[in-house]
N, C-alpha and C positions, 0 to 999 in steps of 0.2 A: 396529382390529375396521373391515373390508367389512361393513355399513352398508347396503352393498345389496341381497349377498347372499343373504339371506334370502325377500328379496322377490318373487328369482325364484319357487321355488320354488311362492310364492302367487297368480302371476297365473296360472301352468302349469295350476294349478288353477281360478284361472278359468276358464279358455279353453277347457277341456278341459270342463267341469263341461258344458254347451251344446251340444256336439258329442254324448258323450255320451248326454246323453237325449234328441241328435231321433236315435240312432240306436238308440230303444226301439221297439216296435206302440207304436201311438195307443195302445192303450186299457188296456196293462199299463205305460204311462210314467211314471217317476219323475221328478218335477217335478228340474229345474234344484240347486232351494235344495238341496232334500236330498242332489246328485254333491259338493254344496260342502260339506256340513257332513262326509258324509263321507271330502271331499279332505285338507280342515283336520284330522281323526282320523289317515288316515296319514302326510299331514309337517306335524304340531305331535307335542308333546313325548312325544304316547303312546304314538308308533311309531317313526317314521326321526327324526325331530326334524332334520329342516332347517330351520323355521321355530317361532316362540315367540311368544303372544301381544302380548310385547310390544314383538315387531321391528315389528308394524303398530297402537302403538294410537291412536296417529292418524289412519289414515288410518280405520279400524276404527268409533274414534268417529264419524267422519262420515259412514264409510256406514250407520250406523245413523239418527244425522241426519236423510240421506238418505232408508229408507227407508218413514220416517213421515212423513217434510214431503211427499213423493208419499202416503198410507194418507189423510192429511190434508188432504191438497189432490183423492183421489178425492169423501169425503165431500163431502156436499149436509146444510149445519148444518139447510135443513130439513125433512131427513125425521127427526130427531132429536125432532122436537117435531109429528110425523104418530103416524097409530097406529103405525106399524109400530118407529116410537123408540120408546112408551111398552110396546111390547110385551119389546123388546130389552132394555128398562130392567126390566121388573119379574123378567125370564127371569133377569137378573145377579143381582135383587137375591135371588131366591131360590136361585140356586144359593150366594150368599155365609154364608145363613144354613145353610144345607145342608149346602154344608163345615165351617163354623165348628161344627154340632152333630155331627160325624164326630171331629172335631178332637180336642175337648168331649170326645168317649166313648172315645177312645186315649189321649190327654195329662190327662185332666182340668180342672180351670179353677186350676189353681195356677199359673199361664203363660200372664197375658193378649197379652203375645208373640208367646207363639209357638200359642196360639187363630187372634190374628193373623192371622199370615203363613202358616201350618199354611190356615185357607179362605181366606185370598184366592191360595194360589196353585196350585188349586184350580178357583178359576172365571176364570184367564187364556184370553185367543185370539190367536193369534201371528195375527193379521191382518199384517204386515208379512208372512209366509212364507204367507200362504191367497190375499192378491189376486198375485202376480204367477201364483199356477193359474191362475187365470179369467180373468186378461188372457190367460193364452197359452190357453188351449181355450175365446175368441171371449164367455166365455158375462158377465163383469164390467156388458151393460149387461142383462142376461134380469135374471126376476126372482128368479129364485134369485142369482144376481149380486149388486142390489142390495139384500137382504135378508141374506146374508150381509155384508152391506158395513155395515154399518148396530150388525144380528150384531154385532159385530167388530170394530166400533167403541168399542160402549159397553165388549166385554169388553176392549178396549186402557183406556182413562181410566176404568170401574168400579175396578178394581186404583191402577191411576199414582194416581185422588185416593186411594183408601185406603192407600196405601202412604204418601204424604204425609201422609194423618191418623195415622196408628196405628203407622208405621213409622222414620220419621222422628227423626233429630238433635234435630230440636225438642219442647217440650211440644203433643198436638194445638191445645187451643187457638190458642198460636201461628203452629202450619201452617194452623189455617183461615183467620187475620188474610192469613197469606201470600196463599195457597190462592188470595182473593179479590181484592190489591194482582197476580198476577199475572192474575187472572182482567182484573179494571178493563186493568190496561194491551194484553191480549189485543183487546178489548173498542176502545181507545183505538186498537187500528192499523187495526185493523175498518176506522176510523170515516174515517180518511186522506185512503180517494181522493175524497171527497167536497170536505176541504176541500182537495184539491191541488190538480183539478181544476182547482179557483181563481186557482191557480196559475198553471197552464197555459199560460191568455193572456199570460200574461210570460215566456216562449222558455223559462219550466224542463223544460216538456213536448214540445217540439221538440225539443232540447239528448237527452232518453233518447234520442224516438224515433229521431232522426238515426244516432246511438250507439250503438245496439243488437242490429247488423251486422257481419260485417268482424272485424277486431282491438280494436274495444271496447266488446260484446259488453255492453251498460250492466245489459240488463233480467236478465240470466243474474248476471251481477256484484250489482249489487242483490238480487236473491230470493239469493243465496247470504250475501249482509250479513245479511238477515233472517232467512235459518234458524243461523249464527255466536251472533244479537244473539242471540236465547229461545234457544239453548242456555244461553247465560252465562248468562243471566239465571235459569232455572229450576235452572243448577247453586248460580249464587250466594246465589239462598232452601232451599236443602237439598234440592230436588226431583229424582225422578229425570228423565235429560235429556228421553227420550222423552217428556213432555210437554210441553216447550219446538218441539221440534220439530212431533209432532204438531198441537199449535192457531197453527204456522205455516203448515202446508200449510192450515189454513182461511184463517188469514188471508190466505193468498198467493190462495186459490181466489177471496175478494174483490175484492181489487186488482191481478189480475197489467197488467199496462205492455203498451205495444204489443203486438205482432204478438204474438195470443195462442197460438195454435197455434204459430209457432215455438219457442218459447219452453218448450213441453210436451218437442218433439221434442228440443229442446238438455239440460233435466233429464231427462230416460230416459237422452239419451248420457252427460249426465256420471255421471250414477248408480248405473245398472245398466253402464255400462262401463268405467269404473274404481272405487267408490268402496262400494256393496251386497256386490257378491262379495265385496270383503273382508272384511266384518260377516262374514257368516254362515264363511267359508275360517276365520275368528278365532275363531268362538266355537265351533268345531268343536276346532280346537285347544285350547280352554278345558277340555274335557268330560275329568272326572277318571274315564276310566273306568278304572280301578284299583276304585276304589270301587266300583260300576260290576259291572263279573267277579264281586267278592266275594259279591254280595248278588244278583243276578240273578230273587229273584223279586221286591223290593223293589220296583223299577220298573214291571215287570211290575201289580203291585198298584196300583203309584199311579196309571199307567195307565188301567185297568180302575173307579178314583176321580173321576178324569177328566173320562170319558165318560161317568158315575152323573153326577155333580155337575152338571160345566159342560153336558153336552149335555142329559141327564133335564129340564131345564125348559123346556131350546128348545125340545122337541116339547108340552110339553101349555100351551102359551102362545103357539105359533103353531099351534095343531090349527085353528083354525078358518081363519088364513090361510095355509098351504100346500099342494094335495096331500101323502098321506102322501109317498110318492118322494122326494120335495121338500123336505118335513120333516126327513126321519129327514138329510139330506143335509146344508145347514142344522144340525144335531144335532153331523154330525162333524166338517165345516168351523168349529165353534164348539171342541170340546172340542179343538181341535191349539193346543198351546202351545209354547212357548220362549223367543224373544229376551226378553221380560218377565219367563216364568220365572225365567232366567239371573240377570239382573238384580234380582230379586226374595230368591233363595235366599242370592244373594251376598248382600244387607245384613241378613237374617235371622242370616244363619252368625255377619258378622262383629260383631254387635247382640246374641249367646249366647242368642236365641229357637228356635233352627236347631241340631242338630248338621250337621258336615261329612258327616255319611255318610246323613243322612236329605235332606242338601241335593246329592248328586249323584245318588242314589234317584231325586228330582224331575225331577235336570234329564234322566237319560234316560230318566225317561218323557213327558216332550216331546221327547226326538228319536224314543221310537215310535212319539209321536200325528203327527211332523214324516212321516214315514215312511210311518206304516201308514193313517192315518182319510181324507185328502185322498186318497187313493191307491183308497180304498173307495168313498165318496162319486164319486166322479168315473165309476166302475163302474154306479154305483145307474142313474145317471144317463141318459139317452141318449147316442150317436154326438158327441163332441163335435164343431163343425164347423170348419173349415179358419183357422187363425190370422186374424184381419186386425190393422188400425191399431188399437195399440190406444187413442190419442190423437183419433184419428176418431170410434170407440166412445166413448170416457168426454165424448166433445163432444155428442154426436147427444144421448147419454142425458143427458147430465145439465142 
């Protein structure tokens, strides 16, 4: 079997996505991540069957890792401890309570796992999808962009932690202990720069700096090692790999070695040039389109619930922090969900806490949210400025 042939349509979609998106009028432009998802549906098992998720499984997993590594890197940890972070946490906890209450009304209290899975599913935010949309629009450094970044980060971390504690393969008590252990490891890695800085005088730092460009690429290889190690650790402890990638980005922000600006450009090139597009195309190929078509009203219902459960509390908690238009935009971006939603539904279905029909409908609702909500949110605001160098803007605002 030719293992390379299925990669061709995947990278054709990856190449065409930004071109197709770029040809659209600015005010009605569909984000390239949406084009990647739709392209995955077209070339996947649901339509042309030119490729399948199994053909690109490793590349897709690394793409997911890079996506959340960059998302974690963009987040300033101090923001989580400030007023904006506390309000974002309050909004997410409110969403979780409201979501669980709605699920109890629908399915009753007889299945705690079903209540947990349904409640968490309605509270996720696709920060990995929203982030590139804000970056492409030059809004990441604005008040709106920083608010969406923090709200989205909590909307990723909260469900990840809840999944680990409530839906993992281990008992909640054991999962909590392992989660603390993982946090200790992450904090230890964050503290390494001060320790290793003293060793730099022995020549190690100079060796890394000397080999960071050209054929050595030492700092990029060190970053990839950090990513893969934390992915392996998170998976080994029974957590979703997204947790390892996101924490890895937050750690990397603390001790990015060598020429930081050059490293950021290299990460963008490697992540968005190769791996991240494959993740989104694979996500599109993985969708159960037949189940969605068979019950089209169910995804629409779940989409409305996501907006109410996730967006409603954001409107409430940020009523004094943002003007009305930006508050509505933040709520719509917060209700955008897909990558984490896919992982959550897979876990819930495999454990019998959710039927495959409901799981497919939730993913379908996530697709609708990705296609519709960011587009509506972007049209509510002023005309987006011309795209700028994202790494330069991020550093200026960080």
